[in-house]
C-alpha positions in Angstrom: 59.9 205.1 122.8 57.6 202.3 121.6 59.2 199.7 119.2 56.9 198.0 116.8 57.8 195.1 114.5 55.7 194.9 111.4 55.8 192.2 108.7 56.7 193.8 105.4 54.0 192.7 103.0 53.0 195.8 101.0 54.8 197.4 98.1 55.5 200.5 100.3 56.9 198.4 103.1 59.1 196.5 100.7 60.4 199.8 99.4 61.2 200.8 102.9 62.9 197.4 103.6 65.1 197.7 100.5 66.1 201.4 101.0 66.5 201.5 104.8 70.2 200.5 104.7 71.1 203.6 102.8 69.8 205.7 105.8 71.6 203.5 108.4 74.9 203.6 106.5 74.8 207.3 105.6 78.4 208.5 106.1 79.7 205.0 106.3 82.7 205.3 103.9 83.1 201.6 103.2 79.4 200.8 102.6 78.3 200.0 99.0 74.6 200.3 98.2 72.9 197.4 96.5 72.0 197.4 92.9 68.4 198.4 93.5 67.1 196.8 90.2 68.6 193.6 91.5 67.2 193.9 95.0 63.7 194.5 93.6 63.9 191.2 91.7 65.6 189.3 94.6 62.8 190.1 97.1 60.1 189.5 94.5 58.4 186.1 95.1 57.3 185.9 91.5 60.8 186.4 90.2 63.1 184.7 92.8 62.5 181.0 92.5 64.1 180.4 95.9 60.8 181.5 97.5 59.2 178.4 96.1 61.0 176.0 98.5 61.6 178.3 101.4 59.4 179.7 104.2 60.2 183.4 104.5 59.3 186.5 106.4 60.4 190.2 106.0 60.1 192.4 109.1 60.6 196.1 109.8 61.2 197.7 113.2 59.6 201.1 113.9 60.6 203.3 116.8 58.5 206.3 117.4 56.7 205.5 114.1 60.0 205.8 112.2 61.8 202.9 110.4 64.6 201.7 112.7 65.7 198.4 111.4 64.9 195.4 109.2 65.5 191.6 109.2 64.5 188.6 107.0 63.8 185.1 108.2 64.3 182.0 106.0 63.7 178.3 106.3 65.3 176.5 103.3 63.4 173.2 103.4 65.3 171.9 100.4 68.7 172.4 102.1 67.4 171.1 105.5 66.2 167.9 103.9 69.4 167.3 102.0 71.7 168.1 105.0 69.6 166.7 107.8 69.5 170.1 109.6 66.4 171.7 111.0 67.6 175.3 111.0 66.0 178.6 110.4 68.1 181.5 109.2 68.2 185.3 109.6 69.7 187.7 107.1 69.7 191.2 105.7 69.6 192.5 109.2 70.2 196.3 109.5 69.9 198.6 112.6 71.4 201.6 114.1 73.4 201.0 117.3 70.2 200.4 119.3 70.2 197.3 121.5 66.4 197.5 122.0 65.6 197.6 118.3 68.2 194.8 117.6 66.6 192.7 120.4 63.1 193.2 119.1 64.0 192.2 115.5 66.0 189.1 116.4 63.4 188.0 118.9 60.7 188.4 116.3 62.5 186.0 114.0 63.3 183.6 116.9 59.6 183.4 117.7 58.7 182.9 114.1 61.3 180.1 113.8 59.9 178.4 117.0 56.4 178.5 115.5 57.8 176.7 112.5 59.3 174.1 114.8 62.9 174.5 113.9 65.8 173.7 116.2 68.3 176.5 115.7 68.5 180.0 114.2 71.7 180.7 112.2 73.0 183.7 110.3 73.4 186.0 108.8 72.7 183.5 106.0 70.5 184.0 102.9 68.8 181.4 100.7 72.2 179.8 100.0 75.9 180.5 100.2 75.6 182.5 97.0 74.0 185.3 98.9 75.9 187.6 101.3 76.6 185.7 104.5 78.1 186.3 107.9 78.7 189.5 109.9 82.0 191.1 109.2 84.2 190.6 112.4 87.6 191.6 111.0 88.5 194.1 108.3 86.1 196.9 109.1 88.4 199.5 107.4 88.5 197.6 104.1 86.2 198.4 101.1 83.2 196.2 100.4 82.9 194.0 97.3 79.8 192.8 95.5 77.9 190.0 97.2 79.4 190.4 100.7 78.0 192.0 103.8 79.0 195.4 105.2 78.2 196.0 108.9 79.3 198.1 111.8 81.4 196.5 114.6 78.4 196.8 116.9 76.3 194.3 115.0 78.2 191.1 116.0 78.6 192.5 119.5 74.8 193.0 119.8 74.2 189.4 118.5 76.6 187.9 121.1 74.6 189.7 123.8 71.5 187.9 122.5 73.1 184.5 123.3 74.5 183.6 119.9 77.9 181.9 119.4 80.1 181.2 116.4 79.0 178.5 114.0 81.7 179.0 111.3 84.0 181.7 109.8 84.8 182.5 106.2 88.0 184.4 105.4 88.9 186.6 102.5 92.5 186.8 101.2 94.1 189.8 99.5 96.6 188.5 96.9 99.1 190.7 95.1 99.2 190.3 91.3 102.9 189.5 90.6 104.9 191.3 88.0 106.2 187.9 86.9 104.6 184.5 87.4 106.6 182.5 89.9 108.8 179.8 88.4 107.2 177.0 90.3 103.8 177.9 88.9 105.3 178.2 85.3 106.7 174.7 85.7 103.4 173.2 86.9 101.5 175.2 84.2 103.7 173.8 81.3 103.5 170.2 82.7 99.7 170.4 83.1 99.3 171.6 79.5 101.4 168.8 78.2 100.0 166.0 80.3 96.3 166.7 80.0 94.2 166.3 76.8 92.4 169.5 77.2 91.2 172.7 75.6 91.6 176.0 77.4 88.8 178.5 76.6 89.2 182.3 77.0 86.7 184.9 76.0 86.3 188.4 74.6 82.5 188.4 74.1 79.5 187.5 76.3 77.7 185.9 73.5 80.2 183.1 73.5 79.7 182.5 77.2 75.9 182.1 77.1 75.9 178.5 75.8 78.3 177.5 78.6 76.3 178.9 81.5 74.2 175.8 82.3 77.2 173.4 81.9 79.3 175.6 84.2 76.5 175.7 86.9 76.0 172.0 86.6 79.7 171.6 87.4 79.3 174.0 90.3 76.4 171.8 91.6 78.7 168.8 91.4 81.8 170.4 93.1 80.2 172.5 95.8 78.3 169.7 97.6 80.6 169.9 100.7 80.3 173.7 101.0 78.3 174.9 104.1 74.9 176.2 103.1 75.4 175.5 99.4 72.1 174.9 97.6 72.3 173.4 94.1 70.9 175.3 91.2 67.8 174.0 89.5 67.5 174.5 85.8 65.1 177.4 86.1 67.4 179.1 88.7 70.4 179.0 86.4 68.9 181.6 84.0 68.0 183.8 87.0 71.6 183.7 88.3 73.0 184.4 84.8 70.6 187.3 84.2 71.7 188.7 87.6 75.4 188.7 87.1 76.3 188.2 83.4 75.6 191.9 82.4 78.2 193.0 85.0 80.9 190.5 84.0 83.9 191.2 81.7 84.4 188.0 79.6 88.2 188.4 79.7 88.0 187.2 83.3 86.3 183.9 82.7 88.5 180.9 82.1 87.2 177.4 81.2 88.9 174.1 80.6 87.2 171.3 78.7 88.2 167.8 77.6 88.7 167.2 73.8 84.9 166.3 73.6 83.9 169.7 75.0 82.9 168.6 78.5 83.7 171.2 81.1 86.4 170.1 83.6 87.0 173.3 85.4 86.2 177.0 85.4 87.0 180.3 87.2 85.0 183.5 87.1 86.3 186.9 88.4 85.4 190.5 87.9 87.2 193.8 88.3 85.9 195.6 91.3 82.9 197.8 90.4 82.1 199.1 93.9 83.2 202.7 93.1 80.8 202.8 90.2 77.9 201.5 92.4 78.7 204.2 95.0 78.8 206.8 92.3 75.4 205.9 90.9 74.0 205.3 94.4 72.8 201.8 93.3 70.7 203.0 90.4 71.9 201.3 87.2 69.2 203.0 85.0 69.4 205.3 83.2 73.0 206.3 83.4 74.5 204.3 86.3 75.6 201.5 84.0 78.2 203.9 82.5 79.6 204.7 85.9 79.8 201.0 86.7 81.6 200.3 83.4 84.0 203.2 84.0 84.8 201.8 87.5 85.4 198.3 86.0 87.8 199.7 83.4 89.8 201.7 86.1 89.7 199.1 88.9 92.9 198.0 90.6 91.4 195.0 92.3 90.1 191.8 90.8 87.3 190.0 92.7 87.1 186.2 92.4 83.5 185.1 92.2 83.2 181.3 91.5 85.4 178.4 90.5 85.3 174.6 90.4 87.2 171.5 89.2 85.7 168.1 88.7 86.7 165.8 91.5 88.4 163.3 89.3 90.5 166.1 87.7 91.9 167.5 90.9 95.6 167.3 91.4 96.3 167.4 87.7 97.3 171.1 87.6 94.1 172.5 86.1 93.8 175.0 88.9 97.3 176.3 88.1 96.5 176.6 84.5 93.4 178.7 85.3 95.3 180.7 88.0 98.2 181.6 85.7 95.9 182.7 82.9 93.9 184.8 85.4 97.0 186.4 86.8 98.3 187.2 83.3 95.0 188.8 82.3 94.9 190.7 85.6 98.4 192.1 84.9 97.4 193.0 81.3 94.5 195.0 82.5 96.5 196.8 85.2 95.0 195.1 88.2 97.2 195.0 91.3 95.3 192.9 93.9 92.9 189.9 93.9 90.1 189.6 96.5 89.6 185.8 97.0 85.9 186.3 98.1 84.8 184.1 101.0 86.6 180.9 101.7 85.5 178.6 104.5 88.1 178.6 107.3 88.1 174.8 107.1 89.0 174.7 103.4 92.7 174.2 104.1 93.6 173.1 100.5 92.4 176.4 98.9 93.8 178.5 101.8 97.2 176.9 101.3 97.2 177.9 97.6 96.2 181.5 98.5 99.0 181.7 101.0 101.4 180.2 98.5 100.7 183.2 96.3 101.5 185.6 99.2 97.8 186.1 100.0 97.0 187.4 103.5 93.7 187.3 105.3 92.2 190.8 105.4 88.6 190.1 106.2 86.7 187.6 108.2 82.9 186.9 108.2 81.1 184.9 110.9 77.9 182.9 110.8 76.4 182.6 114.3 74.0 180.1 115.8 71.6 179.8 118.7 69.4 176.9 119.8 65.8 178.0 120.0 
């Protein structure tokens, strides 16, 4: 059968691009559909500011005139200039277990990247580390959480057959919520509260969070500089990010520490797992899907960590323990049993040590691959 690769430029082609994964993953128990209202904004060049500083291409594969796969290519010039890299990226790749279609899609992006005079193709990797990254290589039987990839085992195998190799792994820990906070954490918690001149902020309303969004994301920019693929937020992107995630958040699971003048020193953001609600509404928030998502959030047993950061000069002062203890207490209060750490770089030994200290075990692994082109 003839395989054609077509650049997705029309509204109809973009609709096919966004909705094709639902066909590929039909019957895949662990797959969670995207929030389609979010995807339509994400792939809209007028709404997603990341398109302003990136070269991009969306492509669809057709086999016997039927959609058979998709892929996106990205060159993040802002990141390349800051890091000294000259890489192109591929992401949002979806196919059935068809080596010919897979080959045609990845070759299309490789040729595009060569025309743009880049040195390597890496991925799966989106505009930044805030987008889903890496193919899942361990933990295929585990449920998917928001902002992480879900793929069949054949996807990384097909990529290896195309000459790709490992660039870096990220691991995900599953941490049990203890019935009682361990004594060593209680001791550090009390000492940190006494020895630091700080305010600890907890929330019950989203309206109290809004004024802190920009300061929190500025601290994120400051503390994530060493994270692979991290791309700092510009002011205009901060509102986009907030609009994307704030409606889904439960303010009880946001903890912030400030100094006595109100300057943010650290923060942590988590969210009860809403994947069952997204599955129930099939990714459609409007008109009634939001109620299924809220129901799933209220009945979740797993808490998903999203973001966190501590000012460099404040590290080692126990602020992480204060936030951790508060989050564990809130998780216990709301009947949550486990915490998903989200992706941690395998090289982030300090954070991994803390996860393991709390009896966390690695239950998923995501891999970003590379290939010189």
